[in-house]
C-alpha beads as a LAMMPS data file, in Angstrom:
LAMMPS data file: protein, C-alpha beads

215 atoms
214 bonds

1 atom types
1 bond types

-500.0 500.0 xlo xhi
-500.0 500.0 ylo yhi
-500.0 500.0 zlo zhi

Masses

1 110.0

Atoms # bond

1 1 1 8.530 15.478 12.744
2 1 1 11.904 15.871 14.800
3 1 1 14.929 18.335 14.128
4 1 1 17.004 17.322 11.256
5 1 1 14.520 16.355 8.412
6 1 1 13.124 13.101 7.274
7 1 1 16.929 11.508 7.390
8 1 1 16.738 11.902 11.189
9 1 1 13.170 11.519 11.941
10 1 1 12.334 8.598 9.701
11 1 1 14.256 5.692 11.040
12 1 1 12.576 6.406 14.401
13 1 1 9.013 6.480 12.469
14 1 1 8.122 10.017 13.220
15 1 1 8.080 11.062 9.560
16 1 1 5.492 10.784 6.950
17 1 1 6.293 11.456 3.186
18 1 1 3.413 12.309 0.814
19 1 1 4.193 11.117 -2.809
20 1 1 1.666 12.846 -4.977
21 1 1 0.629 11.371 -8.210
22 1 1 2.343 8.159 -7.597
23 1 1 -0.451 6.044 -9.801
24 1 1 -2.418 7.294 -12.452
25 1 1 -6.033 7.249 -12.300
26 1 1 -5.878 4.617 -14.627
27 1 1 -3.446 2.323 -12.800
28 1 1 -5.815 3.177 -9.434
29 1 1 -8.859 2.027 -11.362
30 1 1 -7.277 -1.264 -12.492
31 1 1 -6.244 -2.393 -9.186
32 1 1 -9.613 -1.204 -7.488
33 1 1 -12.054 -2.896 -9.986
34 1 1 -9.781 -6.574 -9.689
35 1 1 -9.498 -6.176 -5.969
36 1 1 -13.414 -5.515 -5.604
37 1 1 -14.384 -8.520 -7.539
38 1 1 -12.101 -10.735 -5.380
39 1 1 -13.271 -8.823 -2.571
40 1 1 -16.878 -9.378 -3.645
41 1 1 -16.396 -12.968 -4.251
42 1 1 -14.804 -13.629 -0.770
43 1 1 -18.114 -11.832 0.762
44 1 1 -20.259 -13.868 -0.782
45 1 1 -18.514 -17.172 -0.164
46 1 1 -19.030 -15.817 3.882
47 1 1 -22.374 -15.425 3.160
48 1 1 -22.732 -19.208 1.794
49 1 1 -21.056 -20.699 4.302
50 1 1 -22.948 -18.531 7.049
51 1 1 -26.174 -19.576 5.504
52 1 1 -24.894 -23.484 5.805
53 1 1 -23.587 -22.968 9.154
54 1 1 -26.596 -20.880 10.731
55 1 1 -29.142 -21.302 8.508
56 1 1 -28.995 -17.489 7.799
57 1 1 -29.523 -15.713 4.567
58 1 1 -27.130 -12.517 4.181
59 1 1 -27.043 -10.541 1.441
60 1 1 -23.584 -10.392 0.018
61 1 1 -22.897 -6.610 0.681
62 1 1 -24.021 -6.994 4.370
63 1 1 -21.386 -9.844 4.970
64 1 1 -18.578 -9.159 7.615
65 1 1 -15.887 -8.899 7.056
66 1 1 -16.013 -5.079 6.337
67 1 1 -12.467 -5.392 5.575
68 1 1 -11.273 -7.892 2.881
69 1 1 -7.358 -8.304 3.096
70 1 1 -5.172 -10.553 0.696
71 1 1 -1.418 -10.482 -0.347
72 1 1 -1.462 -9.339 -3.928
73 1 1 -0.083 -13.177 -4.949
74 1 1 -3.202 -14.443 -4.139
75 1 1 -5.599 -11.626 -4.981
76 1 1 -4.178 -10.382 -7.994
77 1 1 -3.318 -11.470 -11.517
78 1 1 0.246 -11.327 -12.519
79 1 1 0.126 -8.376 -14.549
80 1 1 -1.482 -6.585 -11.759
81 1 1 0.998 -7.952 -9.389
82 1 1 3.820 -6.579 -11.682
83 1 1 1.496 -3.030 -11.234
84 1 1 1.878 -3.178 -7.600
85 1 1 5.624 -3.942 -7.970
86 1 1 5.913 -1.039 -10.545
87 1 1 4.329 1.177 -8.008
88 1 1 6.743 0.021 -5.073
89 1 1 9.968 0.606 -7.148
90 1 1 8.123 4.166 -8.571
91 1 1 8.013 5.136 -4.594
92 1 1 11.309 3.843 -4.019
93 1 1 12.910 5.760 -6.920
94 1 1 11.533 8.973 -5.839
95 1 1 12.247 8.940 -2.459
96 1 1 15.440 7.943 -3.063
97 1 1 15.904 10.896 -5.611
98 1 1 14.416 13.538 -3.450
99 1 1 16.331 12.346 -0.058
100 1 1 19.351 10.433 -1.311
101 1 1 20.488 10.028 2.392
102 1 1 17.468 8.397 3.693
103 1 1 16.612 5.066 1.916
104 1 1 20.490 4.079 2.854
105 1 1 19.931 4.877 6.630
106 1 1 17.071 2.905 6.900
107 1 1 18.186 -0.547 4.626
108 1 1 22.092 0.156 4.743
109 1 1 24.619 1.490 2.385
110 1 1 24.826 -1.423 0.291
111 1 1 21.143 -0.897 -0.917
112 1 1 17.719 -2.033 -0.504
113 1 1 17.763 -5.753 -0.709
114 1 1 19.957 -7.228 -3.331
115 1 1 19.596 -3.840 -5.577
116 1 1 22.738 -1.542 -5.015
117 1 1 21.675 2.282 -4.682
118 1 1 23.432 2.894 -7.920
119 1 1 21.328 0.668 -9.710
120 1 1 17.881 2.285 -8.914
121 1 1 16.487 3.599 -11.833
122 1 1 16.007 7.740 -12.445
123 1 1 12.581 8.867 -11.205
124 1 1 10.150 8.517 -13.892
125 1 1 7.896 11.183 -14.826
126 1 1 4.482 11.868 -12.817
127 1 1 1.854 9.742 -14.637
128 1 1 -0.640 11.554 -16.701
129 1 1 -4.207 11.710 -15.891
130 1 1 -5.377 9.457 -18.366
131 1 1 -2.420 7.329 -18.564
132 1 1 -2.799 3.691 -19.070
133 1 1 -1.468 0.826 -16.240
134 1 1 2.171 0.910 -16.697
135 1 1 4.608 -2.324 -15.435
136 1 1 7.670 -0.518 -15.529
137 1 1 9.763 -3.844 -13.794
138 1 1 8.300 -6.320 -16.247
139 1 1 10.971 -5.981 -18.929
140 1 1 14.113 -8.338 -19.391
141 1 1 16.443 -5.096 -19.569
142 1 1 14.784 -3.818 -16.283
143 1 1 14.198 -6.710 -13.967
144 1 1 14.402 -4.885 -11.082
145 1 1 11.780 -5.908 -8.320
146 1 1 10.584 -4.708 -4.665
147 1 1 7.957 -7.516 -3.980
148 1 1 10.211 -10.395 -5.534
149 1 1 13.319 -9.229 -3.696
150 1 1 15.186 -11.935 -1.962
151 1 1 17.090 -9.382 -0.259
152 1 1 14.013 -8.079 1.579
153 1 1 11.884 -9.407 4.100
154 1 1 8.509 -8.248 4.203
155 1 1 5.642 -8.284 7.145
156 1 1 3.867 -11.636 6.798
157 1 1 1.182 -11.539 4.163
158 1 1 2.432 -8.329 2.416
159 1 1 2.691 -6.485 0.069
160 1 1 -1.485 -6.742 0.292
161 1 1 -4.233 -5.288 -0.687
162 1 1 -7.484 -4.169 1.523
163 1 1 -10.731 -3.576 0.363
164 1 1 -12.993 -1.934 2.719
165 1 1 -16.982 -1.651 2.981
166 1 1 -19.064 0.051 5.554
167 1 1 -17.780 -0.536 8.878
168 1 1 -14.530 -2.138 7.739
169 1 1 -11.469 -0.822 9.554
170 1 1 -7.963 -1.506 10.143
171 1 1 -7.204 -1.244 14.237
172 1 1 -4.676 1.139 15.244
173 1 1 -1.198 -0.640 15.297
174 1 1 2.243 -0.021 14.778
175 1 1 4.104 -0.924 11.846
176 1 1 7.562 -3.060 12.432
177 1 1 9.323 -2.620 9.087
178 1 1 11.831 -0.257 7.931
179 1 1 9.484 1.481 5.497
180 1 1 5.481 1.424 4.912
181 1 1 4.048 2.417 1.673
182 1 1 0.282 3.286 1.198
183 1 1 -1.448 3.782 -1.844
184 1 1 -4.991 4.895 -1.889
185 1 1 -6.657 3.326 -4.999
186 1 1 -10.155 5.246 -4.699
187 1 1 -10.874 8.955 -5.142
188 1 1 -11.978 10.561 -2.050
189 1 1 -15.259 11.614 -3.295
190 1 1 -16.235 8.016 -3.821
191 1 1 -16.667 7.161 -0.333
192 1 1 -17.597 8.586 3.400
193 1 1 -15.334 8.407 6.407
194 1 1 -12.205 5.937 6.029
195 1 1 -8.879 7.354 5.861
196 1 1 -5.944 6.981 7.490
197 1 1 -5.049 8.551 10.870
198 1 1 -1.586 9.013 12.687
199 1 1 -1.278 10.662 15.987
200 1 1 1.396 11.507 18.426
201 1 1 3.713 8.776 19.808
202 1 1 2.633 10.467 23.350
203 1 1 -0.818 9.695 23.026
204 1 1 -1.986 6.671 25.264
205 1 1 -4.930 5.825 22.392
206 1 1 -6.260 7.492 18.775
207 1 1 -8.102 10.726 19.605
208 1 1 -11.518 10.692 19.466
209 1 1 -11.252 13.618 16.519
210 1 1 -8.337 15.796 15.755
211 1 1 -5.062 14.900 15.338
212 1 1 -5.415 12.893 12.328
213 1 1 -3.914 12.947 9.161
214 1 1 -6.442 11.602 6.486
215 1 1 -5.343 9.677 3.350

Bonds

1 1 1 2
2 1 2 3
3 1 3 4
4 1 4 5
5 1 5 6
6 1 6 7
7 1 7 8
8 1 8 9
9 1 9 10
10 1 10 11
11 1 11 12
12 1 12 13
13 1 13 14
14 1 14 15
15 1 15 16
16 1 16 17
17 1 17 18
18 1 18 19
19 1 19 20
20 1 20 21
21 1 21 22
22 1 22 23
23 1 23 24
24 1 24 25
25 1 25 26
26 1 26 27
27 1 27 28
28 1 28 29
29 1 29 30
30 1 30 31
31 1 31 32
32 1 32 33
33 1 33 34
34 1 34 35
35 1 35 36
36 1 36 37
37 1 37 38
38 1 38 39
39 1 39 40
40 1 40 41
41 1 41 42
42 1 42 43
43 1 43 44
44 1 44 45
45 1 45 46
46 1 46 47
47 1 47 48
48 1 48 49
49 1 49 50
50 1 50 51
51 1 51 52
52 1 52 53
53 1 53 54
54 1 54 55
55 1 55 56
56 1 56 57
57 1 57 58
58 1 58 59
59 1 59 60
60 1 60 61
61 1 61 62
62 1 62 63
63 1 63 64
64 1 64 65
65 1 65 66
66 1 66 67
67 1 67 68
68 1 68 69
69 1 69 70
70 1 70 71
71 1 71 72
72 1 72 73
73 1 73 74
74 1 74 75
75 1 75 76
76 1 76 77
77 1 77 78
78 1 78 79
79 1 79 80
80 1 80 81
81 1 81 82
82 1 82 83
83 1 83 84
84 1 84 85
85 1 85 86
86 1 86 87
87 1 87 88
88 1 88 89
89 1 89 90
90 1 90 91
91 1 91 92
92 1 92 93
93 1 93 94
94 1 94 95
95 1 95 96
96 1 96 97
97 1 97 98
98 1 98 99
99 1 99 100
100 1 100 101
101 1 101 102
102 1 102 103
103 1 103 104
104 1 104 105
105 1 105 106
106 1 106 107
107 1 107 108
108 1 108 109
109 1 109 110
110 1 110 111
111 1 111 112
112 1 112 113
113 1 113 114
114 1 114 115
115 1 115 116
116 1 116 117
117 1 117 118
118 1 118 119
119 1 119 120
120 1 120 121
121 1 121 122
122 1 122 123
123 1 123 124
124 1 124 125
125 1 125 126
126 1 126 127
127 1 127 128
128 1 128 129
129 1 129 130
130 1 130 131
131 1 131 132
132 1 132 133
133 1 133 134
134 1 134 135
135 1 135 136
136 1 136 137
137 1 137 138
138 1 138 139
139 1 139 140
140 1 140 141
141 1 141 142
142 1 142 143
143 1 143 144
144 1 144 145
145 1 145 146
146 1 146 147
147 1 147 148
148 1 148 149
149 1 149 150
150 1 150 151
151 1 151 152
152 1 152 153
153 1 153 154
154 1 154 155
155 1 155 156
156 1 156 157
157 1 157 158
158 1 158 159
159 1 159 160
160 1 160 161
161 1 161 162
162 1 162 163
163 1 163 164
164 1 164 165
165 1 165 166
166 1 166 167
167 1 167 168
168 1 168 169
169 1 169 170
170 1 170 171
171 1 171 172
172 1 172 173
173 1 173 174
174 1 174 175
175 1 175 176
176 1 176 177
177 1 177 178
178 1 178 179
179 1 179 180
180 1 180 181
181 1 181 182
182 1 182 183
183 1 183 184
184 1 184 185
185 1 185 186
186 1 186 187
187 1 187 188
188 1 188 189
189 1 189 190
190 1 190 191
191 1 191 192
192 1 192 193
193 1 193 194
194 1 194 195
195 1 195 196
196 1 196 197
197 1 197 198
198 1 198 199
199 1 199 200
200 1 200 201
201 1 201 202
202 1 202 203
203 1 203 204
204 1 204 205
205 1 205 206
206 1 206 207
207 1 207 208
208 1 208 209
209 1 209 210
210 1 210 211
211 1 211 212
212 1 212 213
213 1 213 214
214 1 214 215
């Protein structure tokens, strides 16, 4: 981080904010189950195509890619898309409540997209461990949206879900947007390796070990 805290260090991309308990286990499980089914079907289709082209028989679990990535609009049902939208809105409300000067620096004093800052709802209570999936943006009285906000521009193909199997990875890169929200849907004990790494902007390449922040 840089002197001055998140409001000064976040705009140039030098800060990480951890929002504990953003999604309940039930919400994560619902999204994880649906994305896993779609990813498995995608890998099976790859196996069929590969067999047809190269006359190879490859088990679906072993088919590349180790990462299946799709926009939520293509991968998820409408209800799950609303849940993702709700998680994005929940993240924005929490950040804005905790650091009210940060998001106006990133998105402008008028608001986020076409939503004025005074229209951001109060932060919601942290979801309980056994809370069912919620879709807080899916009611007529609260028609706010992040994913469908016409005043926001997303990186092409986002918001998106990534499903990884053994060997899958998202190569090192630098995001170009004002804000990146990452939500890990799997419990840490459910997989080996993986994680999300961040390293010094002065590093020529990602370190072989150490200097990482794992998610």
